[in-house]
C-alpha positions as CSV (number, residue, x, y, z in Angstrom):
1,M,63.6,153.7,119.8
2,Q,65.7,151.3,117.7
3,K,67.2,154.1,115.6
4,T,68.0,156.6,117.9
5,G,72.0,156.9,118.1
6,I,72.7,159.7,120.9
7,V,70.8,160.9,123.7
8,V,71.3,163.6,126.2
9,R,68.3,163.6,128.6
10,S,67.5,164.7,132.4
11,T,67.0,161.9,134.7
12,R,65.0,162.0,138.2
13,T,66.1,161.6,141.1
14,A,64.2,159.6,144.2
15,S,63.6,162.9,146.2
16,G,61.6,163.9,142.9
17,Q,64.4,166.3,141.7
18,W,65.4,166.5,138.3
19,D,69.1,166.0,137.2
20,A,69.7,167.8,134.1
21,P,73.5,167.2,132.3
22,R,75.4,170.7,131.5
23,N,77.9,171.7,129.0
24,V,78.2,168.5,127.0
25,T,79.6,168.9,123.4
26,I,79.5,166.0,120.9
27,R,81.9,166.6,117.5
28,N,83.2,164.8,114.4
29,C,80.9,161.8,114.6
30,R,78.6,160.0,111.8
31,I,75.2,159.2,113.2
32,R,73.2,157.0,111.3
33,G,70.0,157.4,113.5
34,F,68.4,160.4,115.7
35,V,69.8,162.6,118.3
36,R,67.7,163.5,121.5
37,I,67.9,165.7,123.8
38,Y,65.1,166.3,126.6
39,G,64.1,166.7,130.3
40,L,61.0,166.2,131.4
41,G,59.6,164.5,128.3
42,E,60.8,163.4,124.9
43,N,58.3,165.5,123.3
44,A,55.8,167.8,124.8
45,N,52.8,165.2,124.6
46,G,53.7,163.5,127.7
47,E,51.7,163.2,131.3
48,V,54.4,164.8,133.4
49,M,54.2,167.7,130.6
50,K,50.8,167.6,131.1
51,A,50.9,168.1,134.7
52,S,53.6,170.7,134.8
53,S,51.2,172.4,132.2
54,L,48.7,173.4,134.6
55,K,50.7,175.3,136.6
56,P,51.8,179.3,135.7
57,D,55.7,178.5,136.3
58,H,55.6,175.9,133.5
59,T,58.4,177.2,131.2
60,S,60.7,178.2,134.0
61,Y,60.2,174.7,135.3
62,A,60.5,172.8,132.3
63,Q,63.7,174.6,131.2
64,A,65.3,174.0,134.5
65,A,64.9,170.2,134.3
66,A,66.2,170.3,130.9
67,P,70.0,169.5,129.5
68,A,71.4,172.8,128.5
69,N,74.3,173.6,126.5
70,V,74.5,170.5,124.7
71,R,76.6,171.4,121.5
72,F,76.5,169.0,118.1
73,E,79.4,170.4,115.8
74,K,81.4,168.7,112.7
75,V,78.9,165.9,112.8
76,Q,77.1,164.0,109.9
77,I,73.6,162.8,110.6
78,E,72.1,160.7,108.4
79,A,68.2,160.1,109.1
80,P,66.7,156.8,108.8
81,S,63.2,157.8,108.2
82,G,62.7,159.8,111.7
83,I,63.2,163.3,112.7
84,P,67.4,163.3,113.1
85,F,67.6,166.3,115.5
86,Y,65.0,166.7,118.4
87,V,65.3,169.2,120.9
88,G,62.5,168.6,123.7
89,P,60.5,170.7,125.9
90,G,62.4,172.9,128.1
91,V,66.2,172.5,126.4
92,T,68.3,175.3,126.3
93,G,71.5,176.6,124.5
94,A,71.6,173.1,122.2
95,A,73.6,173.8,119.3
96,L,73.8,172.1,115.5
97,I,76.8,173.6,114.4
98,S,78.7,173.3,110.9
99,S,76.9,169.5,110.1
100,Q,75.4,167.8,107.4
101,I,71.8,166.2,107.7
102,S,71.3,163.9,105.0
103,G,68.3,161.1,104.3
104,R,64.7,160.9,104.5
105,S,62.2,162.3,107.1
106,T,58.3,161.6,107.5
107,A,58.2,164.4,109.4
108,V,61.3,167.4,109.9
109,A,64.8,167.5,110.0
110,V,65.1,169.6,113.0
111,Y,62.6,170.3,116.0
112,L,62.6,172.7,118.7
113,D,60.0,172.0,121.2
114,A,57.8,174.2,123.5
115,E,59.3,175.8,126.1
116,S,62.8,175.3,124.6
117,A,64.4,178.5,124.1
118,R,68.4,180.1,123.3
119,N,68.9,177.1,120.7
120,T,71.4,177.8,117.8
121,I,71.1,175.8,114.1
122,S,73.9,177.3,112.1
123,G,76.4,176.7,109.4
124,N,74.6,173.4,108.4
125,V,74.1,171.5,105.5
126,F,70.2,170.0,105.0
127,S,70.5,167.7,102.2
128,I,67.9,165.5,103.9
129,K,64.3,165.2,102.0
130,T,60.9,164.9,104.1
131,E,58.0,163.4,102.6
132,K,55.5,166.4,103.7
133,R,56.5,169.0,106.0
134,E,59.3,171.8,106.4
135,L,62.5,171.3,107.4
136,I,62.7,173.1,110.8
137,A,59.6,173.4,113.1
138,I,59.9,175.9,115.9
139,D,56.6,174.5,117.9
140,G,56.4,177.5,120.9
141,S,60.2,178.0,121.3
142,A,62.0,181.5,121.7
143,R,65.0,183.2,121.3
144,N,66.7,180.6,118.7
145,T,69.0,181.6,116.2
146,I,68.9,179.9,112.6
147,S,71.6,180.7,110.1
148,R,74.4,180.6,107.6
149,N,72.3,177.3,107.0
150,T,71.8,175.6,103.7
151,F,68.7,173.9,102.8
152,E,69.3,171.8,99.4
153,N,65.0,170.4,99.6
154,S,62.7,173.3,100.4
155,D,60.1,172.4,98.1
156,N,57.7,171.5,101.2
157,G,58.7,173.6,103.2
158,G,61.9,175.7,105.1
159,I,61.5,177.2,108.5
160,F,57.6,176.8,109.8
161,V,57.2,179.0,113.3
162,Y,54.0,178.3,115.6
163,R,52.9,177.3,118.9
164,N,51.0,173.6,118.7
165,C,48.1,174.8,121.1
166,G,46.5,172.4,123.4
167,E,48.3,168.7,121.7
168,G,47.8,166.0,124.0
169,G,45.9,167.8,126.4
170,V,49.3,169.6,127.4
171,I,49.1,173.9,127.4
172,R,52.1,175.6,125.7
173,H,52.5,178.3,127.3
174,Q,55.8,180.2,125.7
175,K,55.2,181.9,122.5
176,P,57.8,181.4,119.7
177,E,59.2,184.9,119.8
178,F,62.3,186.8,119.4
179,N,63.8,184.1,116.9
180,Q,66.4,185.2,114.6
181,I,66.6,183.6,111.0
182,T,68.9,185.1,108.8
183,Q,71.7,184.1,106.4
184,N,70.3,181.1,105.2
185,T,69.6,179.6,101.4
186,F,66.6,177.8,100.4
187,R,66.7,176.0,97.2
188,Y,63.7,175.1,95.4
189,S,63.5,172.5,92.5
190,S,60.2,171.8,92.1
191,G,56.3,173.4,91.4
192,R,55.5,172.2,94.8
193,Q,56.5,175.7,97.0
194,Q,56.0,175.7,100.5
195,P,57.2,178.9,102.3
196,A,60.3,179.1,102.9
197,V,60.0,181.3,106.4
198,W,56.5,181.0,107.6
199,L,55.6,182.9,110.7
200,G,52.8,182.0,112.5
201,S,51.9,179.0,110.6
202,R,49.0,177.7,112.0
203,N,46.8,180.0,114.5
204,G,44.7,177.1,115.9
205,G,44.4,175.4,112.4
206,K,44.2,171.9,114.1
207,D,41.7,169.9,116.0
208,Y,43.5,169.5,119.1
209,C,43.9,172.6,119.8
210,F,40.9,172.6,122.1
211,T,41.8,169.6,123.9
212,D,43.6,171.4,126.7
213,P,42.2,172.2,129.9
214,A,40.1,175.6,130.7
215,Y,43.1,177.7,132.4
216,P,43.5,181.6,132.2
217,F,47.1,181.1,130.5
218,G,48.9,179.9,127.6
219,S,47.1,177.9,124.9
220,S,44.4,177.4,127.2
221,A,43.7,181.0,127.1
222,S,44.4,181.6,123.3
223,N,45.1,179.0,120.4
224,A,46.9,181.6,118.2
225,D,50.6,181.4,117.3
226,F,51.5,184.7,118.8
227,A,54.8,184.3,116.8
228,D,55.4,187.7,117.3
229,N,59.3,189.9,117.4
230,N,61.2,187.5,115.3
231,E,63.8,188.7,112.6
232,V,64.1,187.4,109.0
233,E,67.1,188.9,107.2
234,G,69.3,188.3,104.8
235,N,68.1,185.1,103.3
236,R,68.1,183.6,100.0
237,I,66.0,181.8,98.3
238,V,66.9,180.0,95.0
239,G,64.3,178.9,92.2
240,G,61.4,181.1,94.4
241,G,60.0,184.3,94.9
242,R,60.2,186.5,98.0
243,N,56.3,185.5,98.7
244,L,57.4,182.6,100.3
245,I,58.5,184.1,103.2
246,V,55.2,184.7,105.1
247,S,54.6,186.7,108.3
248,R,51.6,186.0,110.0
249,G,52.5,187.7,113.2
250,G,53.1,190.9,114.9
251,N,56.2,193.2,115.2
252,N,57.9,190.8,113.4
253,V,61.2,192.4,111.0
254,V,61.3,190.9,107.8
255,R,63.8,192.6,105.2
256,D,67.0,192.5,102.8
257,N,65.5,189.1,101.9
258,T,66.5,187.9,98.1
259,S,65.2,185.4,95.7
260,Q,66.8,184.0,92.1
């Protein structure tokens, strides 16, 4: 936590209810460290998330308990080695707009975690370098808009869409669907070329997919990603081909993407 610069989070009251921040705007800041927005837990693997995930209404409960409409605009985030912008479980309406993200990450640059929705990442320049992973992870998050961003270092991957089945024994409920990935620029500079956009990048390919309990819903019922009904349109790939856009879901729209 010593590297965390700004936290917008919910707190649990004495009655057991969640007090969730709403309509927060942070702009024109330089942040040397991490941004964290979360409700039930900083990530999807905690005990509170695990208990909630055993109930059929987990997604709506997580969203009601999490911050909503938190906007970061015209900020400069310099990552000191971890994930600079983390949108936690259940967060809705978060936005990263017209900003610059630099530094380095041992993981990704932006993480949209399970049960979050309707978040916007738009008009940003990502000069950050990752060690191994993609730049944006959409993990069990739905109806997000990723548009008009420039990704300067896409060699390890651009935007991967999946559902982290069963990690930490937590059932993932929401499918990563109805996301719009449009008018972004992905730049490649080396022979290592992971996909710019990969819909359905995991599909049960992790050992922990079998660690959640047996319930008839979510990732407990199926380890598949269900990266369906997404739109990937008008993106530009520089230094690579259009084959760097991969769709392994159903009813996805992939069109008008170019390469040079």
